C-alpha positions as CSV (number, residue, x, y, z in Angstrom):
1,M,-22.8,23.3,-9.8
2,S,-21.5,19.2,-10.0
3,I,-18.9,19.1,-12.9
4,P,-18.3,15.3,-14.5
5,I,-14.8,14.3,-15.1
6,I,-15.8,10.6,-15.7
7,K,-19.1,9.3,-17.1
8,F,-20.2,5.5,-17.8
9,D,-23.0,5.9,-20.2
10,N,-25.2,1.8,-20.3
11,V,-21.9,-0.2,-19.9
12,K,-22.1,-3.7,-20.2
13,K,-19.5,-6.4,-19.5
14,G,-19.5,-10.1,-19.6
15,F,-17.4,-13.2,-19.5
16,N,-18.0,-16.4,-21.3
17,K,-21.9,-15.3,-21.3
18,H,-21.4,-14.5,-17.8
19,I,-23.0,-10.8,-17.6
20,I,-21.0,-9.0,-14.5
21,L,-22.3,-5.3,-15.3
22,K,-25.4,-4.5,-16.6
23,G,-26.0,-1.1,-17.6
24,I,-24.0,1.1,-15.6
25,N,-24.6,4.6,-15.7
26,L,-22.7,7.2,-13.6
27,E,-21.0,10.4,-13.8
28,V,-18.2,11.0,-11.1
29,N,-17.7,14.7,-10.3
30,F,-14.1,16.5,-10.1
31,G,-13.1,16.7,-6.5
32,E,-14.9,13.8,-5.1
33,I,-14.1,11.0,-3.6
34,F,-16.7,8.7,-4.9
35,G,-17.1,5.0,-3.1
36,L,-18.2,1.9,-4.7
37,I,-19.6,-0.8,-2.3
38,G,-20.4,-4.4,-3.0
39,P,-19.8,-7.6,-1.6
40,S,-16.9,-10.1,-3.1
41,G,-17.8,-10.8,-6.6
42,A,-20.5,-8.1,-7.2
43,G,-18.0,-6.8,-10.3
44,K,-16.1,-3.9,-8.3
45,T,-12.5,-5.0,-10.0
46,T,-14.2,-5.5,-13.4
47,F,-15.6,-2.0,-13.1
48,L,-12.3,-0.5,-11.9
49,K,-10.3,-2.0,-14.7
50,L,-13.0,-1.0,-17.5
51,L,-12.4,2.3,-16.1
52,I,-8.7,2.6,-16.8
53,G,-9.2,0.7,-20.1
54,F,-7.7,-2.6,-18.9
55,L,-10.9,-3.9,-20.1
56,E,-13.2,-2.8,-23.0
57,P,-17.0,-2.6,-22.5
58,D,-19.0,-4.8,-24.5
59,E,-21.4,-1.8,-24.9
60,G,-21.8,1.5,-23.9
61,E,-18.6,3.5,-23.3
62,I,-16.8,5.2,-20.7
63,L,-15.8,8.6,-21.2
64,F,-13.6,11.0,-19.2
65,S,-12.7,15.0,-19.4
66,L,-9.6,16.2,-21.3
67,G,-10.2,19.7,-19.4
68,S,-9.8,21.2,-16.4
69,I,-12.2,21.9,-13.9
70,N,-10.4,25.5,-13.6
71,N,-11.1,26.5,-17.3
72,P,-14.1,28.6,-17.5
73,K,-15.3,27.1,-20.6
74,Y,-15.1,23.4,-19.7
75,S,-18.4,21.3,-20.4
76,K,-19.5,18.3,-21.0
77,S,-18.4,18.2,-24.7
78,D,-15.2,17.8,-23.3
79,L,-15.8,14.5,-22.2
80,K,-13.9,11.7,-24.7
81,P,-14.1,8.2,-24.8
82,I,-11.3,6.3,-22.8
83,K,-10.5,3.9,-25.3
84,K,-9.8,6.6,-28.1
85,N,-7.6,8.6,-25.7
86,M,-5.2,6.0,-24.1
87,S,-2.1,7.7,-24.0
88,Y,-4.1,10.6,-21.9
89,L,-6.0,8.3,-19.6
90,K,-2.0,6.8,-18.9
91,R,-1.1,10.4,-17.7
92,S,-4.1,11.2,-15.9
93,F,-5.3,8.2,-14.1
94,G,-3.5,6.7,-11.1
95,Y,-4.1,2.8,-10.2
96,A,-3.5,0.9,-6.9
97,A,-4.8,-2.6,-7.3
98,Q,-5.6,-5.3,-4.4
99,M,-2.4,-6.7,-5.1
100,P,0.9,-4.8,-4.4
101,S,2.2,-3.3,-8.0
102,F,5.6,-2.4,-6.2
103,Y,9.2,-4.1,-6.6
104,P,9.7,-6.0,-3.1
105,N,13.6,-6.1,-3.6
106,L,13.6,-2.2,-4.5
107,T,13.8,0.6,-2.1
108,V,11.0,2.7,-1.4
109,E,12.6,5.1,-3.2
110,E,14.0,3.3,-6.2
111,N,10.3,2.0,-6.6
112,L,9.1,5.3,-6.9
113,S,12.0,6.5,-9.4
114,Y,11.3,3.2,-11.3
115,F,7.4,4.2,-11.5
116,G,8.3,7.7,-12.8
117,T,10.5,6.5,-15.5
118,L,7.3,4.4,-16.9
119,Y,5.3,7.9,-17.4
120,N,8.5,9.2,-18.7
121,L,8.9,12.1,-16.4
122,S,12.2,13.6,-16.5
123,R,14.9,13.0,-13.4
124,R,14.1,16.6,-12.2
125,I,10.2,16.1,-11.8
126,I,10.5,12.4,-10.9
127,K,12.9,13.7,-7.7
128,K,10.5,16.6,-6.8
129,N,7.7,14.3,-6.9
130,I,9.3,11.8,-5.2
131,G,9.7,14.1,-2.1
132,T,6.7,15.4,-2.0
133,L,5.2,12.0,-1.8
134,L,7.5,10.5,0.7
135,R,6.1,13.6,2.8
136,L,2.7,13.0,2.3
137,M,2.5,8.8,2.5
138,E,5.1,9.3,5.5
139,L,7.6,7.3,4.1
140,T,10.8,9.7,4.2
141,G,12.4,8.0,7.3
142,S,11.8,4.5,5.1
143,K,13.0,5.7,1.9
144,K,16.1,3.4,1.8
145,S,14.2,0.7,3.1
146,L,13.6,-2.7,1.0
147,A,9.9,-2.7,0.1
148,K,9.3,-6.3,1.4
149,N,10.8,-5.1,4.8
150,L,8.4,-2.5,5.3
151,S,4.9,-3.0,7.3
152,G,1.7,-3.9,5.6
153,G,0.4,-0.2,6.1
154,M,3.5,1.3,4.6
155,Q,3.3,-0.9,1.9
156,R,0.2,-0.2,1.3
157,R,1.2,3.6,1.2
158,L,3.9,2.7,-0.9
159,D,1.6,1.3,-3.6
160,I,-0.4,4.4,-3.2
161,A,2.5,6.5,-3.8
162,C,3.5,4.6,-6.8
163,A,0.2,5.2,-8.5
164,L,0.3,9.3,-7.9
165,I,4.2,9.7,-9.0
166,H,2.9,11.2,-12.1
167,D,0.4,13.5,-10.4
168,P,-2.4,12.4,-12.2
169,K,-5.8,14.0,-11.5
170,V,-8.1,10.8,-10.7
171,L,-6.7,8.3,-8.5
172,I,-8.4,5.0,-8.4
173,L,-8.0,2.6,-5.3
174,D,-9.5,-1.0,-5.2
175,E,-9.7,-2.1,-1.7
176,P,-7.1,0.2,-0.3
177,T,-7.5,-1.2,3.5
178,A,-7.9,-4.5,2.9
179,D,-6.9,-7.0,5.4
180,L,-5.6,-4.1,7.4
181,D,-6.3,-3.8,11.3
182,P,-8.7,-0.7,11.9
183,M,-6.1,1.6,13.3
184,L,-4.0,1.4,10.0
185,A,-7.2,1.2,7.7
186,K,-8.2,4.7,9.3
187,H,-4.4,6.1,8.7
188,I,-4.8,5.3,5.1
189,W,-8.1,6.6,4.7
190,N,-6.9,10.3,6.5
191,I,-3.9,9.9,4.0
192,V,-6.3,9.7,1.1
193,Q,-8.5,12.2,2.6
194,K,-4.9,14.4,2.4
195,I,-4.9,13.5,-1.4
196,N,-8.3,14.5,-2.2
197,D,-7.7,17.8,-0.3
198,L,-5.0,19.0,-2.8
199,G,-7.8,18.7,-5.9
200,T,-7.3,14.9,-6.9
201,T,-10.3,12.9,-7.6
202,V,-10.5,9.8,-5.8
203,I,-12.7,6.4,-7.0
204,V,-12.3,3.8,-4.2
205,S,-14.1,0.3,-3.9
206,S,-14.8,-1.2,-0.5
207,H,-16.7,-3.3,1.5
208,H,-15.5,-1.6,4.7
209,T,-18.5,0.4,4.9
210,I,-17.9,2.4,8.2
211,D,-14.5,4.0,6.3
212,I,-16.7,4.7,3.0
213,E,-19.4,6.3,5.3
214,D,-16.6,8.9,7.1
215,F,-14.9,9.6,4.0
216,C,-16.7,9.4,0.7
217,T,-18.5,12.6,-0.9
218,R,-21.1,10.4,-2.6
219,I,-21.3,6.6,-2.8
220,G,-23.1,3.9,-5.1
221,F,-23.9,0.2,-4.2
222,L,-23.3,-2.9,-7.0
223,K,-25.6,-5.2,-6.4
224,N,-26.5,-8.3,-9.6
225,G,-24.2,-6.4,-11.8
226,R,-26.1,-2.9,-11.4
227,L,-25.0,-0.1,-9.7
228,I,-27.7,1.2,-7.5
229,H,-28.7,4.1,-4.7
230,I,-26.0,6.6,-6.3
231,G,-26.0,9.5,-3.7
232,T,-24.4,10.9,-0.2
233,V,-24.5,8.8,2.5
234,H,-27.3,10.9,4.3
235,E,-29.3,10.8,0.8
236,I,-29.3,6.9,0.7
237,K,-29.9,6.4,4.3
238,K,-33.1,8.8,3.8
239,K,-34.5,6.5,1.5
240,F,-34.2,3.3,3.9
241,E,-34.9,4.6,7.2
242,A,-38.7,4.4,7.4
243,D,-38.2,4.0,11.6
244,K,-35.7,5.7,13.8
245,K,-35.3,4.3,17.4
246,I,-35.7,6.3,20.4
247,H,-34.4,5.5,23.6
248,I,-36.0,7.1,26.8
249,E,-34.6,6.8,30.7
250,S,-36.1,8.9,32.5
251,Y,-36.6,9.1,36.8
252,P,-38.7,7.9,38.9
253,G,-39.2,5.8,35.8
254,N,-43.0,4.9,35.9
255,Y,-43.2,3.7,32.5
256,C,-46.4,1.7,32.4
257,E,-47.9,5.4,33.4
258,L,-45.9,7.1,30.6
259,I,-46.4,4.1,27.8
260,K,-50.4,5.1,28.2
261,N,-49.8,8.4,27.5
262,I,-47.1,8.0,24.6
263,K,-49.5,5.4,22.9
264,K,-51.5,8.3,22.3
265,I,-49.1,9.8,19.6
266,R,-49.7,8.4,16.1
267,G,-47.0,6.8,14.2
268,I,-44.9,5.6,17.3
269,K,-44.2,2.0,18.6
270,I,-43.3,1.3,22.4
271,E,-41.3,-1.4,23.7
272,N,-41.0,-1.3,28.0
273,K,-37.5,-2.6,28.3
274,G,-37.8,-2.1,32.2
275,H,-35.0,0.5,32.4
276,E,-36.1,2.4,29.5
277,I,-38.8,2.8,27.0
278,A,-37.5,2.1,23.5
279,L,-39.6,3.7,20.8
280,K,-39.7,3.4,17.1
281,S,-40.7,6.6,15.1
282,N,-41.4,7.3,11.4
283,S,-41.0,11.4,12.5
284,P,-38.7,12.1,15.6
285,A,-38.4,15.7,15.0
286,K,-42.1,15.8,15.4
287,H,-42.4,13.3,18.1
288,I,-39.6,13.9,20.2
289,P,-41.3,17.5,21.9
290,K,-44.1,15.7,22.4
291,L,-42.8,12.9,24.3
292,L,-40.2,15.5,26.6
293,K,-43.9,17.4,27.0
294,I,-45.3,14.0,28.5
295,L,-42.2,13.5,30.7
296,K,-42.6,17.1,32.0
297,D,-46.4,16.7,32.7
298,K,-45.9,13.2,34.4
299,N,-42.7,14.8,37.0
300,E,-40.5,12.6,35.0
301,I,-36.6,13.8,35.0
302,L,-35.1,13.0,32.0
303,I,-31.9,11.0,32.6
304,D,-31.1,9.9,28.7
305,L,-32.6,10.4,25.1
306,N,-30.9,8.8,22.2
307,L,-31.8,8.8,18.8
308,E,-30.4,5.6,17.0
309,R,-30.0,6.0,13.4
310,I,-29.3,3.1,10.4
311,S,-25.7,2.5,10.2
312,L,-24.4,2.3,6.5
313,D,-23.1,-1.3,7.1
314,E,-26.7,-2.4,8.4
315,L,-27.8,-0.7,5.0
316,F,-25.5,-2.6,3.2
317,K,-26.8,-5.9,4.5
318,K,-30.6,-4.6,3.9
319,I,-29.7,-3.8,0.3
320,E,-27.4,-7.1,-0.5
């Protein structure tokens, strides 16, 4: 059973009569990585700032859990308004913005220590948490280095570490891999996965759909101020995958003869590319066995059969 830790209830927000978010409804569950996808200017940062209490909704409310998922008596009644529980929110949420929050002229260790004091942590807890985070973020060897001398990827990891110093229940990341090359971005996501594996709920905004597709439990598309198509990547793709492409290559490759027989199958569109046959099928599971039978009957040896699925990036562009 999915248990919500955060709930947006018909949340609306605008600036100077320009509506940014139009009636957002969403439940984020304990222990998941929820990905918020949207183009620049879609309202992702406004969404996150509302969540951390930096902004207040014009209408609706945002609630979050004061309880624990491990409490057998937990229920949705444990969800309380953010604006009435800001001190608890501060202890429970960690936020890493697009722009770095750390101090460039402090060392990695000094930054973490300073952020620990902002949460009124004891020296003992700060020291313990710093050790844990240095190992988790792979920054142990750089703990005495000034933040400004770190590489871009290491600075991003330091920023996330500062957001985790108080061991929050929820980690909120705004475009964590922006301006990073694919290898560094993958490294950041692997660390986010480790954080999530330790029990932290993660909410992340991004326009890098490849990363979102690989790591998020569920996603939501933010478009024109509305959160649409919320679900797992598989669920959302299923809504839009009317046709899937099937590529067939065979020997000796008498494709004209094959096409005559394939045309008899309903629900298939055919394209002869010379070196292969490209098909569009509305039901590959039903059609592929029929295609294989035709190949066998026509004494064709199958060299390659590839089922091409729509990528989240293609889907994002289609929805956008």
